[in-house]
Backbone as CSV, one residue per row, in Angstrom:
resi,resn,N_x,N_y,N_z,CA_x,CA_y,CA_z,C_x,C_y,C_z
1,UNK,-20.345,-4.471,-20.178,-19.054,-4.284,-19.509,-18.198,-5.534,-19.687
2,UNK,-16.941,-5.351,-20.134,-16.061,-6.481,-20.356,-15.459,-7.010,-19.068
3,UNK,-14.724,-8.114,-19.197,-14.154,-8.754,-18.009,-13.139,-7.854,-17.317
4,UNK,-12.339,-7.123,-18.097,-11.335,-6.253,-17.486,-11.992,-5.134,-16.674
5,UNK,-13.074,-4.578,-17.219,-13.786,-3.521,-16.490,-14.372,-4.065,-15.188
6,UNK,-14.912,-5.278,-15.262,-15.485,-5.881,-14.051,-14.396,-6.168,-13.020
7,UNK,-13.231,-6.560,-13.510,-12.128,-6.830,-12.587,-11.636,-5.533,-11.952
8,UNK,-11.658,-4.447,-12.728,-11.282,-3.142,-12.177,-12.277,-2.720,-11.098
9,UNK,-13.548,-2.990,-11.338,-14.567,-2.689,-10.324,-14.319,-3.498,-9.056
10,UNK,-13.864,-4.732,-9.248,-13.581,-5.584,-8.087,-12.452,-5.002,-7.246
11,UNK,-11.484,-4.366,-7.915,-10.386,-3.731,-7.173,-10.937,-2.646,-6.253
12,UNK,-11.832,-1.818,-6.800,-12.417,-0.763,-5.971,-13.348,-1.347,-4.913
13,UNK,-13.896,-2.525,-5.209,-14.700,-3.204,-4.199,-13.858,-3.562,-2.989
14,UNK,-12.612,-3.972,-3.245,-11.702,-4.302,-2.143,-11.252,-3.062,-1.379
15,UNK,-11.343,-1.913,-2.048,-10.956,-0.652,-1.407,-12.166,0.131,-0.897
16,UNK,-13.339,-0.457,-0.986,-14.569,0.289,-0.698,-14.632,0.802,0.740
17,UNK,-14.164,0.000,1.691,-14.199,0.433,3.092,-13.344,1.686,3.269
18,UNK,-12.145,1.659,2.679,-11.237,2.807,2.764,-11.835,4.030,2.073
19,UNK,-12.350,3.844,0.866,-12.898,4.963,0.091,-14.101,5.575,0.800
20,UNK,-14.962,4.724,1.345,-16.127,5.228,2.084,-15.689,6.021,3.316
21,UNK,-14.645,5.537,3.978,-14.148,6.239,5.162,-13.563,7.596,4.780
22,UNK,-12.858,7.641,3.659,-12.295,8.909,3.185,-13.404,9.931,2.921
23,UNK,-14.474,9.468,2.299,-15.596,10.364,1.996,-16.257,10.857,3.283
24,UNK,-16.382,9.953,4.244,-16.992,10.333,5.521,-16.129,11.364,6.251
25,UNK,-14.810,11.153,6.219,-13.892,12.098,6.862,-13.992,13.469,6.199
26,UNK,-14.055,13.477,4.879,-14.158,14.742,4.140,-15.428,15.496,4.518
27,UNK,-16.539,14.776,4.574,-17.817,15.408,4.920,-17.819,15.913,6.366
28,UNK,-17.283,15.102,7.266,-17.228,15.511,8.673,-16.319,16.721,8.865
29,UNK,-15.227,16.760,8.102,-14.289,17.880,8.222,-14.945,19.192,7.803
30,UNK,-15.782,19.130,6.789,-16.504,20.334,6.342,-17.454,20.813,7.439
31,UNK,-18.189,19.866,8.017,-19.119,20.214,9.102,-18.366,20.760,10.314
32,UNK,-17.225,20.122,10.622,-16.444,20.552,11.786,-15.912,21.963,11.591
33,UNK,-15.430,22.246,10.399,-14.883,23.578,10.122,-15.962,24.648,10.275
34,UNK,-17.144,24.327,9.783,-18.264,25.276,9.895,-18.719,25.403,11.347
35,UNK,-18.754,24.272,12.056,-19.234,24.281,13.434,-18.294,24.991,14.391
36,UNK,-16.991,24.781,14.181,-16.012,25.412,15.070,-15.842,26.888,14.746
37,UNK,-15.998,27.213,13.459,-15.901,28.598,12.989,-14.701,29.308,13.618
38,UNK,-14.931,30.449,14.251,-13.835,31.220,14.848,-13.706,30.975,16.353
39,UNK,-14.359,29.941,16.841,-14.359,29.702,18.290,-13.003,29.188,18.781
40,UNK,-12.425,28.272,18.019,-11.092,27.758,18.358,-10.322,27.558,17.056
41,UNK,-9.016,27.503,17.161,-8.206,27.319,15.954,-6.979,26.475,16.271
42,UNK,-6.818,25.410,15.503,-5.645,24.557,15.643,-4.499,25.126,14.809
43,UNK,-3.295,24.951,15.299,-2.119,25.411,14.569,-1.942,24.576,13.303
44,UNK,-1.475,25.209,12.245,-1.293,24.505,10.978,-0.267,23.381,11.125
45,UNK,-0.541,22.265,10.455,0.345,21.103,10.495,1.759,21.470,10.051
46,UNK,1.857,22.242,8.981,3.167,22.625,8.456,3.971,23.424,9.484
47,UNK,3.305,24.321,10.188,3.999,25.166,11.169,4.520,24.339,12.345
48,UNK,3.692,23.425,12.827,4.113,22.570,13.950,5.320,21.731,13.545
49,UNK,5.224,21.127,12.373,6.273,20.208,11.918,7.606,20.926,11.743
50,UNK,7.577,22.062,11.084,8.828,22.793,10.839,9.430,23.329,12.137
51,UNK,8.590,23.549,13.116,9.077,24.040,14.408,9.788,22.940,15.191
52,UNK,9.231,21.737,15.176,9.804,20.656,15.990,10.875,19.860,15.246
53,UNK,10.900,19.949,13.924,11.790,19.094,13.130,13.265,19.203,13.535
54,UNK,13.857,20.396,13.594,15.291,20.464,13.935,15.601,19.936,15.334
55,UNK,14.674,20.156,16.262,14.874,19.673,17.635,14.854,18.148,17.662
56,UNK,13.874,17.572,16.995,13.742,16.115,16.977,14.872,15.463,16.185
57,UNK,15.331,16.128,15.150,16.446,15.600,14.354,17.684,15.442,15.236
58,UNK,17.972,16.454,16.038,19.125,16.387,16.946,18.950,15.277,17.979
59,UNK,17.741,15.135,18.494,17.485,14.118,19.516,17.642,12.709,18.952
60,UNK,17.176,12.505,17.730,17.305,11.188,17.093,18.776,10.860,16.868
61,UNK,19.543,11.829,16.410,20.974,11.604,16.181,21.692,11.277,17.487
62,UNK,21.343,11.983,18.549,21.972,11.730,19.851,21.620,10.343,20.370
63,UNK,20.369,9.969,20.223,19.907,8.689,20.766,20.448,7.506,19.965
64,UNK,20.402,7.606,18.639,20.827,6.490,17.791,22.333,6.468,17.557
65,UNK,22.966,7.626,17.717,24.386,7.713,17.405,24.645,7.596,15.919
66,UNK,23.642,7.947,15.135,23.724,7.863,13.674,23.331,9.211,13.091
67,UNK,24.030,9.615,12.053,23.747,10.892,11.415,22.479,10.802,10.572
68,UNK,21.562,11.711,10.808,20.364,11.823,9.969,20.718,12.712,8.779
69,UNK,20.368,12.317,7.566,20.722,13.121,6.384,20.297,14.585,6.526
70,UNK,21.169,15.477,6.073,20.884,16.911,6.182,19.928,17.408,5.100
71,UNK,19.764,16.609,4.050,18.957,17.077,2.918,17.499,16.617,2.983
72,UNK,17.043,16.207,4.153,15.661,15.731,4.279,14.676,16.872,4.023
73,UNK,13.667,16.562,3.219,12.603,17.523,2.947,11.329,17.104,3.678
74,UNK,10.467,18.062,3.904,9.159,17.797,4.501,8.083,18.091,3.465
75,UNK,7.159,17.149,3.298,6.048,17.366,2.372,4.743,16.988,3.061
76,UNK,3.670,17.664,2.649,2.380,17.507,3.318,1.289,17.225,2.279
77,UNK,1.315,16.039,1.688,0.369,15.737,0.607,-1.067,15.570,1.093
78,UNK,-1.986,16.036,0.261,-3.395,15.741,0.483,-3.660,14.322,-0.018
79,UNK,-4.891,13.894,0.056,-5.236,12.487,-0.143,-4.777,11.927,-1.490
80,UNK,-5.142,12.581,-2.573,-4.822,12.032,-3.894,-3.320,11.964,-4.124
81,UNK,-2.605,13.015,-3.728,-1.158,13.029,-3.916,-0.473,11.970,-3.050
82,UNK,-1.013,11.733,-1.866,-0.436,10.713,-0.991,-0.602,9.324,-1.606
83,UNK,-1.747,9.089,-2.220,-1.979,7.798,-2.883,-1.014,7.611,-4.048
84,UNK,-0.778,8.667,-4.792,0.175,8.584,-5.901,1.577,8.294,-5.375
85,UNK,1.935,8.952,-4.272,3.256,8.747,-3.687,3.467,7.302,-3.261
86,UNK,2.405,6.646,-2.824,2.529,5.255,-2.388,3.063,4.371,-3.511
87,UNK,2.778,4.748,-4.751,3.312,3.999,-5.882,4.822,4.072,-5.954
88,UNK,5.390,5.163,-5.455,6.855,5.300,-5.441,7.497,4.323,-4.472
89,UNK,6.708,3.807,-3.534,7.236,2.863,-2.547,7.186,1.418,-3.041
90,UNK,6.656,1.243,-4.251,6.672,-0.084,-4.868,7.957,-0.179,-5.679
91,UNK,8.839,-1.047,-5.287,10.160,-1.110,-5.909,10.145,-2.081,-7.088
92,UNK,10.416,-1.532,-8.254,10.382,-2.327,-9.479,11.434,-1.792,-10.437
93,UNK,11.743,-2.582,-11.473,12.727,-2.114,-12.446,12.132,-0.976,-13.277
94,UNK,12.949,-0.393,-14.144,12.553,0.818,-14.863,11.287,0.614,-15.687
95,UNK,11.210,-0.520,-16.366,10.052,-0.793,-17.217,8.776,-0.912,-16.389
96,UNK,8.859,-1.671,-15.319,7.682,-1.880,-14.476,7.317,-0.619,-13.698
97,UNK,8.316,0.207,-13.385,8.069,1.401,-12.574,7.096,2.354,-13.257
98,UNK,7.250,2.514,-14.553,6.339,3.384,-15.306,4.909,2.857,-15.206
99,UNK,4.780,1.552,-15.301,3.460,0.926,-15.205,2.863,1.140,-13.814
100,UNK,3.683,0.948,-12.791,3.224,1.117,-11.410,2.739,2.547,-11.173
101,UNK,3.493,3.510,-11.685,3.113,4.920,-11.521,1.749,5.191,-12.145
102,UNK,1.553,4.703,-13.355,0.265,4.899,-14.031,-0.860,4.213,-13.270
103,UNK,-0.590,3.027,-12.756,-1.617,2.281,-12.025,-2.030,3.010,-10.752
104,UNK,-1.060,3.461,-9.974,-1.378,4.151,-8.722,-2.073,5.489,-8.984
105,UNK,-1.687,6.169,-10.054,-2.357,7.428,-10.402,-3.818,7.155,-10.764
106,UNK,-4.053,6.070,-11.492,-5.425,5.726,-11.877,-6.260,5.350,-10.657
107,UNK,-5.655,4.606,-9.737,-6.375,4.227,-8.516,-6.657,5.468,-7.669
108,UNK,-5.678,6.363,-7.586,-5.858,7.589,-6.803,-7.009,8.432,-7.345
109,UNK,-7.167,8.426,-8.658,-8.240,9.205,-9.294,-9.528,8.400,-9.438
110,UNK,-9.479,7.132,-8.997,-10.623,6.218,-9.121,-11.080,6.130,-10.576
111,UNK,-10.091,6.007,-11.461,-10.331,5.967,-12.905,-10.444,4.510,-13.360
112,UNK,-11.650,3.988,-13.327,-11.889,2.586,-13.656,-11.486,2.270,-15.096
113,UNK,-11.793,3.170,-16.011,-11.478,2.952,-17.431,-9.972,2.805,-17.641
114,UNK,-9.186,3.670,-17.010,-7.733,3.615,-17.154,-7.174,2.329,-16.555
115,UNK,-7.722,1.906,-15.434,-7.247,0.673,-14.797,-7.511,-0.527,-15.704
116,UNK,-8.692,-0.561,-16.320,-9.016,-1.652,-17.248,-8.057,-1.644,-18.439
117,UNK,-7.709,-0.454,-18.920,-6.761,-0.339,-20.033,-5.379,-0.853,-19.629
118,UNK,-4.949,-0.498,-18.428,-3.648,-0.958,-17.938,-3.639,-2.475,-17.760
119,UNK,-4.757,-3.008,-17.319,-4.883,-4.446,-17.136,-4.713,-5.169,-18.470
120,UNK,-5.338,-4.616,-19.493,-5.264,-5.213,-20.822,-3.887,-5.002,-21.446
121,UNK,-3.288,-3.873,-21.144,-1.977,-3.525,-21.699,-0.884,-4.485,-21.236
122,UNK,-0.877,-4.818,-19.954,0.143,-5.733,-19.416,-0.462,-6.473,-18.225
123,UNK,-1.120,-7.572,-18.531,-1.854,-8.310,-17.500,-0.955,-8.874,-16.402
124,UNK,0.203,-9.447,-16.731,1.067,-9.953,-15.647,1.453,-8.866,-14.647
125,UNK,1.803,-7.703,-15.158,2.175,-6.611,-14.246,0.983,-6.193,-13.386
126,UNK,-0.193,-6.193,-13.979,-1.371,-5.818,-13.191,-1.575,-6.792,-12.030
127,UNK,-1.444,-8.076,-12.304,-1.638,-9.072,-11.250,-0.651,-8.867,-10.107
128,UNK,0.578,-8.519,-10.450,1.610,-8.349,-9.419,1.418,-7.047,-8.652
129,UNK,1.221,-5.952,-9.377,1.296,-4.638,-8.728,-0.044,-4.104,-8.223
130,UNK,-1.145,-4.673,-8.671,-2.436,-4.238,-8.121,-2.557,-4.639,-6.654
131,UNK,-1.869,-5.714,-6.275,-1.911,-6.126,-4.864,-1.261,-5.069,-3.972
132,UNK,-0.228,-4.408,-4.489,0.400,-3.320,-3.733,-0.567,-2.146,-3.584
133,UNK,-1.282,-1.853,-4.668,-2.232,-0.739,-4.620,-3.283,-0.984,-3.541
134,UNK,-3.779,-2.206,-3.491,-4.781,-2.544,-2.476,-4.168,-2.470,-1.079
135,UNK,-2.992,-3.046,-0.935,-2.345,-3.105,0.381,-1.992,-1.717,0.906
136,UNK,-1.402,-0.883,0.055,-0.927,0.427,0.508,-2.060,1.432,0.672
137,UNK,-2.958,1.464,-0.306,-3.994,2.496,-0.289,-5.088,2.175,0.723
138,UNK,-5.267,0.907,1.036,-6.297,0.546,2.015,-5.928,0.982,3.429
139,UNK,-4.690,1.466,3.610,-4.246,1.869,4.950,-4.006,3.376,5.063
140,UNK,-4.440,4.125,4.067,-4.175,5.567,4.042,-4.714,6.275,5.285
141,UNK,-5.920,5.930,5.697,-6.534,6.655,6.813,-5.952,6.271,8.169
142,UNK,-5.105,5.257,8.193,-4.436,4.894,9.451,-2.935,5.147,9.370
143,UNK,-2.515,5.822,8.308,-1.100,6.138,8.116,-0.891,7.633,8.317
144,UNK,-0.142,7.995,9.332,0.093,9.413,9.609,1.274,9.973,8.820
145,UNK,2.262,9.118,8.561,3.450,9.613,7.874,4.126,8.530,7.069
146,UNK,5.126,8.941,6.304,5.883,8.001,5.489,7.243,8.618,5.197
147,UNK,8.169,7.758,4.764,9.502,8.245,4.411,9.977,7.551,3.147
148,UNK,10.535,8.331,2.237,11.087,7.761,1.009,12.047,8.757,0.369
149,UNK,13.236,8.274,0.056,14.219,9.055,-0.710,14.424,10.467,-0.155
150,UNK,14.768,10.528,1.108,15.098,11.796,1.777,13.915,12.759,1.907
151,UNK,12.716,12.223,1.858,11.524,13.053,2.054,10.643,12.426,3.137
152,UNK,10.275,13.241,4.118,9.297,12.823,5.119,7.939,13.371,4.686
153,UNK,6.990,12.458,4.544,5.630,12.839,4.153,4.726,12.770,5.377
154,UNK,3.974,13.833,5.600,2.975,13.819,6.664,1.588,13.865,6.033
155,UNK,0.742,12.965,6.454,-0.589,12.807,5.878,-1.483,13.977,6.289
156,UNK,-1.501,14.994,5.454,-2.263,16.195,5.782,-3.763,15.914,5.827
157,UNK,-4.202,15.005,4.977,-5.628,14.668,4.933,-6.127,14.217,6.302
158,UNK,-5.330,13.411,6.982,-5.733,12.888,8.286,-5.339,13.829,9.422
159,UNK,-4.072,14.200,9.467,-3.566,14.961,10.613,-4.218,16.339,10.750
160,UNK,-4.594,16.947,9.646,-5.189,18.282,9.740,-6.704,18.245,9.954
161,UNK,-7.311,17.092,9.690,-8.769,16.998,9.812,-9.230,16.335,11.112
162,UNK,-8.497,15.334,11.566,-8.920,14.597,12.758,-9.149,15.480,13.987
163,UNK,-8.238,16.402,14.319,-8.461,17.210,15.525,-9.774,17.990,15.474
164,UNK,-10.060,18.582,14.325,-11.302,19.344,14.188,-12.524,18.437,14.318
165,UNK,-12.446,17.271,13.689,-13.574,16.337,13.741,-13.805,15.847,15.173
166,UNK,-12.720,15.495,15.851,-12.834,14.989,17.228,-13.458,16.042,18.140
167,UNK,-12.964,17.272,18.030,-13.491,18.344,18.876,-14.955,18.634,18.540
168,UNK,-15.261,18.649,17.260,-16.637,18.917,16.819,-17.593,17.850,17.352
169,UNK,-17.145,16.595,17.312,-17.991,15.496,17.790,-18.202,15.557,19.303
170,UNK,-17.230,16.109,20.020,-17.369,16.223,21.477,-18.416,17.266,21.858
171,UNK,-18.637,18.204,20.963,-19.693,19.189,21.175,-19.263,20.383,22.013
172,UNK,-20.204,21.304,22.157,-19.967,22.521,22.939,-19.805,22.186,24.429
173,UNK,-19.093,23.000,25.186,-18.343,24.186,24.748,-16.975,23.788,24.183
174,UNK,-16.689,24.204,22.964,-15.446,23.820,22.291,-14.210,24.383,22.992
175,UNK,-14.352,25.599,23.521,-13.191,26.257,24.125,-12.621,25.456,25.297
176,UNK,-13.491,24.906,26.116,-13.014,24.178,27.298,-12.489,22.782,26.950
177,UNK,-12.872,22.269,25.800,-12.415,20.941,25.380,-11.198,21.013,24.447
178,UNK,-10.888,22.211,24.003,-9.847,22.392,22.988,-8.480,21.900,23.448
179,UNK,-8.093,22.243,24.661,-6.736,21.943,25.124,-6.433,20.449,25.083
180,UNK,-7.390,19.649,25.503,-7.183,18.203,25.530,-7.031,17.634,24.116
181,UNK,-7.895,18.071,23.202,-7.825,17.592,21.815,-6.554,18.095,21.146
182,UNK,-6.207,19.335,21.405,-5.001,19.914,20.810,-3.747,19.187,21.283
183,UNK,-3.752,18.760,22.545,-2.618,18.009,23.081,-2.437,16.697,22.323
184,UNK,-3.544,16.032,22.034,-3.483,14.793,21.263,-2.991,15.033,19.851
185,UNK,-3.419,16.134,19.267,-2.996,16.524,17.914,-1.488,16.758,17.865
186,UNK,-0.982,17.536,18.805,0.457,17.813,18.852,1.250,16.529,19.081
187,UNK,0.720,15.666,19.941,1.392,14.394,20.209,1.472,13.519,18.975
188,UNK,0.401,13.496,18.191,0.378,12.683,16.967,1.396,13.194,15.955
189,UNK,1.493,14.507,15.822,2.457,15.090,14.879,3.884,14.790,15.337
190,UNK,4.141,14.964,16.624,5.485,14.696,17.154,5.867,13.229,16.976
191,UNK,4.935,12.343,17.269,5.188,10.909,17.128,5.519,10.566,15.676
192,UNK,4.778,11.163,14.750,4.980,10.875,13.329,6.335,11.374,12.852
193,UNK,6.679,12.592,13.213,7.974,13.152,12.813,9.114,12.318,13.388
194,UNK,8.985,11.940,14.644,10.023,11.133,15.291,10.190,9.788,14.588
195,UNK,9.082,9.129,14.302,9.129,7.813,13.649,9.788,7.898,12.273
196,UNK,9.418,8.914,11.499,9.972,9.017,10.147,11.430,9.472,10.159
197,UNK,11.829,10.226,11.159,13.246,10.576,11.297,14.079,9.324,11.574
198,UNK,13.541,8.435,12.381,14.236,7.167,12.653,14.352,6.353,11.367
199,UNK,13.287,6.338,10.577,13.341,5.635,9.289,14.411,6.244,8.378
200,UNK,14.550,7.554,8.444,15.521,8.231,7.575,16.956,7.849,7.916
201,UNK,17.170,7.396,9.140,18.518,7.015,9.569,18.859,5.580,9.173
202,UNK,17.937,4.923,8.469,18.132,3.514,8.099,18.259,3.343,6.588
203,UNK,18.919,4.286,5.933,19.020,4.276,4.471,19.651,2.992,3.936
204,UNK,20.713,2.522,4.580,21.393,1.320,4.083,20.471,0.106,4.101
205,UNK,19.734,-0.045,5.204,18.794,-1.161,5.316,17.691,-1.029,4.270
206,UNK,17.234,0.190,4.044,16.179,0.408,3.062,16.641,0.046,1.661
207,UNK,17.903,0.303,1.358,18.424,-0.038,0.039,18.473,-1.551,-0.149
208,UNK,18.852,-2.264,0.899,18.861,-3.733,0.839,17.444,-4.252,0.598
209,UNK,16.487,-3.710,1.346,15.092,-4.127,1.188,14.563,-3.793,-0.203
210,UNK,14.973,-2.644,-0.715,14.538,-2.218,-2.049,15.021,-3.198,-3.114
211,UNK,16.284,-3.572,-3.041,16.843,-4.513,-4.020,16.154,-5.871,-3.938
212,UNK,15.898,-6.322,-2.707,15.230,-7.616,-2.519,13.810,-7.573,-3.081
213,UNK,13.109,-6.474,-2.833,11.730,-6.342,-3.315,11.674,-6.337,-4.838
214,UNK,12.647,-5.703,-5.471,12.687,-5.679,-6.935,12.846,-7.084,-7.501
215,UNK,13.693,-7.882,-6.865,13.893,-9.256,-7.327,12.630,-10.093,-7.133
216,UNK,11.980,-9.916,-5.994,10.737,-10.650,-5.718,9.669,-10.293,-6.742
217,UNK,9.558,-9.017,-7.070,8.547,-8.590,-8.036,8.815,-9.161,-9.425
218,UNK,10.087,-9.268,-9.794,10.433,-9.887,-11.081,10.000,-11.354,-11.104
219,UNK,10.245,-12.043,-9.997,9.848,-13.451,-9.897,8.327,-13.580,-9.988
220,UNK,7.616,-12.687,-9.313,6.155,-12.731,-9.349,5.620,-12.447,-10.752
221,UNK,6.273,-11.534,-11.466,5.874,-11.269,-12.852,6.079,-12.511,-13.715
222,UNK,7.177,-13.202,-13.473,7.459,-14.432,-14.220,6.368,-15.474,-13.973
223,UNK,5.980,-15.627,-12.716,4.922,-16.583,-12.381,3.601,-16.173,-13.032
224,UNK,3.299,-14.882,-13.017,2.058,-14.402,-13.630,2.030,-14.729,-15.118
225,UNK,3.152,-14.540,-15.794,3.236,-14.871,-17.222,2.987,-16.356,-17.463
226,UNK,3.553,-17.192,-16.608,3.389,-18.643,-16.754,1.921,-19.034,-16.594
227,UNK,1.285,-18.512,-15.563,-0.109,-18.881,-15.295,-1.040,-18.348,-16.379
228,UNK,-0.773,-17.154,-16.865,-1.616,-16.585,-17.920,-1.475,-17.344,-19.236
229,UNK,-0.376,-18.067,-19.391,-0.163,-18.827,-20.623,-0.757,-20.241,-20.558
230,UNK,-1.264,-20.638,-19.395,-1.839,-21.975,-19.247,-3.127,-22.104,-20.062
231,UNK,-3.373,-23.302,-20.569,-4.614,-23.522,-21.315,-5.788,-23.674,-20.350
232,UNK,-6.977,-23.561,-20.892,-8.200,-23.572,-20.081,-8.346,-24.860,-19.278
233,UNK,-8.035,-25.984,-19.909,-8.180,-27.274,-19.228,-7.284,-27.347,-17.990
234,UNK,-6.044,-26.897,-18.137,-5.107,-26.930,-17.009,-5.556,-25.996,-15.890
235,UNK,-6.013,-24.814,-16.270,-6.483,-23.845,-15.272,-7.674,-24.408,-14.508
236,UNK,-8.617,-24.996,-15.236,-9.803,-25.572,-14.579,-9.420,-26.715,-13.647
237,UNK,-8.495,-27.554,-14.112,-8.071,-28.706,-13.312,-7.379,-28.251,-12.024
238,UNK,-6.479,-27.289,-12.149,-5.763,-26.789,-10.975,-6.696,-26.053,-10.015
239,UNK,-7.607,-25.283,-10.575,-8.544,-24.523,-9.737,-9.403,-25.464,-8.909
240,UNK,-9.844,-26.534,-9.549,-10.667,-27.515,-8.833,-9.837,-28.253,-7.787
241,UNK,-8.623,-28.633,-8.155,-7.765,-29.375,-7.234,-7.387,-28.525,-6.013
242,UNK,-7.153,-27.240,-6.248,-6.774,-26.330,-5.155,-7.990,-25.784,-4.416
243,UNK,-9.175,-26.220,-4.860,-10.441,-25.824,-4.222,-10.625,-24.306,-4.210
244,UNK,-10.333,-23.698,-5.358,-10.511,-22.257,-5.482,-11.973,-21.937,-5.757
245,UNK,-12.325,-20.699,-5.505,-13.700,-20.255,-5.727,-14.085,-20.471,-7.189
246,UNK,-15.269,-20.992,-7.405,-15.740,-21.259,-8.760,-15.973,-19.952,-9.513
247,UNK,-15.444,-19.905,-10.732,-15.596,-18.726,-11.587,-16.224,-19.179,-12.903
248,UNK,-17.230,-18.461,-13.407,-17.866,-18.845,-14.682,-16.847,-18.930,-15.818
249,UNK,-17.116,-19.799,-16.780,-16.188,-20.015,-17.890,-15.996,-18.780,-18.759
250,UNK,-16.956,-17.864,-18.729,-16.820,-16.661,-19.562,-15.973,-15.573,-18.888
251,UNK,-15.300,-15.952,-17.789,-14.356,-15.043,-17.130,-12.990,-15.726,-17.021
252,UNK,-12.354,-15.997,-18.158,-11.077,-16.727,-18.143,-9.962,-15.989,-17.407
253,UNK,-9.939,-14.662,-17.524,-8.894,-13.905,-16.833,-9.048,-14.027,-15.320
254,UNK,-10.275,-13.938,-14.848,-10.523,-14.037,-13.405,-10.093,-15.402,-12.869
255,UNK,-10.310,-16.446,-13.665,-9.884,-17.785,-13.238,-8.371,-17.844,-13.061
256,UNK,-7.671,-17.303,-14.039,-6.208,-17.325,-13.974,-5.700,-16.410,-12.862
257,UNK,-6.386,-15.301,-12.661,-5.998,-14.382,-11.587,-6.128,-15.067,-10.227
258,UNK,-7.225,-15.780,-10.024,-7.419,-16.509,-8.762,-6.299,-17.517,-8.534
259,UNK,-5.921,-18.192,-9.607,-4.861,-19.192,-9.503,-3.523,-18.527,-9.181
260,UNK,-3.271,-17.383,-9.820,-2.027,-16.657,-9.537,-1.970,-16.217,-8.079
261,UNK,-3.046,-15.629,-7.588,-3.041,-15.137,-6.211,-2.881,-16.289,-5.215
262,UNK,-3.394,-17.461,-5.575,-3.260,-18.624,-4.692,-1.830,-19.164,-4.701
263,UNK,-1.224,-19.233,-5.893,0.116,-19.811,-6.017,1.233,-18.786,-5.853
264,UNK,0.874,-17.521,-5.753,1.870,-16.480,-5.501,2.696,-16.863,-4.272
265,UNK,4.026,-16.783,-4.361,4.872,-17.227,-3.234,4.495,-16.621,-1.888
266,UNK,4.126,-15.338,-1.882,3.761,-14.686,-0.617,2.607,-15.410,0.067
267,UNK,1.686,-15.918,-0.740,0.520,-16.609,-0.180,0.783,-18.100,-0.008
268,UNK,1.250,-18.736,-1.079,1.335,-20.194,-1.079,2.397,-20.720,-0.116
269,UNK,3.581,-20.113,-0.141,4.663,-20.615,0.714,4.411,-20.337,2.187
270,UNK,3.826,-19.194,2.470,3.635,-18.804,3.869,2.358,-19.398,4.453
271,UNK,1.247,-19.290,3.702,-0.044,-19.676,4.268,-0.451,-21.109,3.944
272,UNK,-0.012,-21.622,2.804,-0.442,-22.962,2.410,0.547,-24.043,2.838
273,UNK,1.833,-23.821,2.549,2.836,-24.825,2.917,3.247,-24.662,4.372
274,UNK,3.633,-23.442,4.727,4.007,-23.185,6.117,5.435,-23.577,6.420
275,UNK,5.985,-23.064,7.511,7.393,-23.291,7.850,7.719,-24.719,8.264
276,UNK,6.696,-25.520,8.579,6.978,-26.875,9.042,7.500,-27.779,7.930
277,UNK,7.191,-27.456,6.660,7.692,-28.269,5.546,8.558,-27.444,4.608
278,UNK,9.041,-26.320,5.106,9.805,-25.427,4.253,10.980,-24.855,5.033
279,UNK,12.129,-24.771,4.380,13.264,-24.062,4.950,13.706,-23.035,3.928
280,UNK,14.735,-22.278,4.259,15.204,-21.260,3.327,15.955,-21.859,2.140
281,UNK,16.236,-23.150,2.183,16.960,-23.778,1.072,16.192,-24.930,0.450
282,UNK,15.064,-25.287,1.028,14.345,-26.457,0.523,12.841,-26.256,0.650
283,UNK,12.125,-26.657,-0.390,10.673,-26.579,-0.350,10.112,-27.707,-1.207
284,UNK,9.008,-28.265,-0.783,8.331,-29.300,-1.560,6.914,-28.834,-1.852
285,UNK,6.440,-29.144,-3.055,5.066,-28.793,-3.395,4.334,-30.040,-3.874
286,UNK,3.041,-29.953,-3.881,2.193,-31.069,-4.284,2.557,-31.517,-5.705
287,UNK,2.824,-32.809,-5.900,3.204,-33.314,-7.229,2.178,-32.998,-8.318
288,UNK,0.905,-32.975,-7.957,-0.126,-32.697,-8.964,-0.051,-31.250,-9.449
289,UNK,0.302,-30.344,-8.540,0.466,-28.947,-8.943,1.731,-28.801,-9.781
290,UNK,2.796,-29.462,-9.337,4.069,-29.374,-10.062,3.954,-29.996,-11.453
291,UNK,3.129,-30.998,-11.577,2.925,-31.648,-12.874,2.340,-30.672,-13.893
292,UNK,1.442,-29.816,-13.431,0.814,-28.841,-14.328,1.693,-27.621,-14.555
293,UNK,2.479,-27.255,-13.531,3.375,-26.089,-13.653,4.766,-26.521,-13.195
294,UNK,5.530,-27.175,-14.064,6.849,-27.691,-13.662,7.845,-26.603,-13.261
295,UNK,7.621,-25.368,-13.719,8.546,-24.269,-13.372,8.336,-23.774,-11.947
296,UNK,7.241,-24.182,-11.320,6.844,-23.592,-10.042,7.870,-23.820,-8.933
297,UNK,8.408,-25.021,-8.850,9.366,-25.325,-7.785,10.604,-24.437,-7.893
298,UNK,11.093,-24.255,-9.113,12.260,-23.390,-9.312,11.979,-21.953,-8.917
299,UNK,10.780,-21.483,-9.227,10.393,-20.119,-8.855,10.372,-19.970,-7.340
300,UNK,9.801,-20.946,-6.660,9.726,-20.874,-5.197,11.119,-20.899,-4.563
301,UNK,12.005,-21.717,-5.109,13.365,-21.793,-4.561,14.091,-20.463,-4.725
302,UNK,13.920,-19.832,-5.879,14.553,-18.528,-6.102,13.957,-17.471,-5.185
303,UNK,12.665,-17.566,-4.942,11.988,-16.598,-4.074,12.505,-16.699,-2.638
304,UNK,12.856,-17.922,-2.233,13.303,-18.142,-0.857,14.741,-17.690,-0.608
305,UNK,15.525,-17.588,-1.669,16.949,-17.253,-1.493,17.109,-15.819,-0.996
C-alpha cells in the first residue's frame, strides 16, 4: 500500500467513530422496525414536515419581519446523499468545486481508492478540502437539518430512525410508551424546520460568508502549494522546531501534511499565536519559521483581512 492509500485510510480513521455509529443506528433501526411491527406507527417525516411548513413559514416571517423566500424546497436525503450534499456547503471557486464534489462523493461511498487518486491528482486541494470532509461528515448523526440555496434538508437517516430506536429500546408495552416518544419526534422535526427557515431568511449574510470562505480557501491552497514545494531538509527542520509528531522519512507527504495542518491559519493564528499577540491588522510569527517560509507572514495578513 502506497503513502496516499495509507493517508486515505487515516482519513477514515478520523471518521471511524461517526461511521461506526451510523452502522449501529442502521442495525438498531432494522431491529426496531421488526420489533415494533404493526403495534405502533410513527407518521412519515415528509408528511409532518409538509404539514407544518406553511404554518411555520408564516410565523417566522411575522417574528423576524423578514420575507422568507417563496421558492424554498424541502428535501429528505438518506445518509449517503446527505454526505454528498455537505460538499455543496464547501465554498470554492469553479475549479476547486469540481474537486470538492468528487472528494465528498468518494468519502460518502467510503471509496478509499478514489480518495487516494484525488490526493495524487491535486495534493494541495486535498489538504485544504479533506478537513471540511472530516469536519462536516463527522457531525452527520448530530445534524437534524441543513439549509443551502433555497433548499431545506431534513436528515431522514436520523429523524426517521431515532423515534423507532428509542421506543424499541424502552421495551414493551410499546403502545403505552408511544405518545411520549412521538411527542419528542414531532418536537425535533418542528425545531429543525423552524431553525432552517430562520437560516433561509439570512440569504444576504450567507452570501457574504460564502465569498469570505472562498477567499480563505484560496489562501489555504496557496499555503499548501508552498509547503508541498519545500525541500526535505527544510520540512524536517521546521517539523522538529515546531515539535510536530515524528513521521518516518519514507512518508514525505505525511510530513508535509502535518506541517500544513500546523501552519494553516485556522490552527496557527488562533491556537498557536492567540489574540494576545495578534490583531486584525498585525501579526508576528517566529523568525525561524519565517526564515524557512518567507511568504507565510503575507499569507497570514491576507487571511486576517
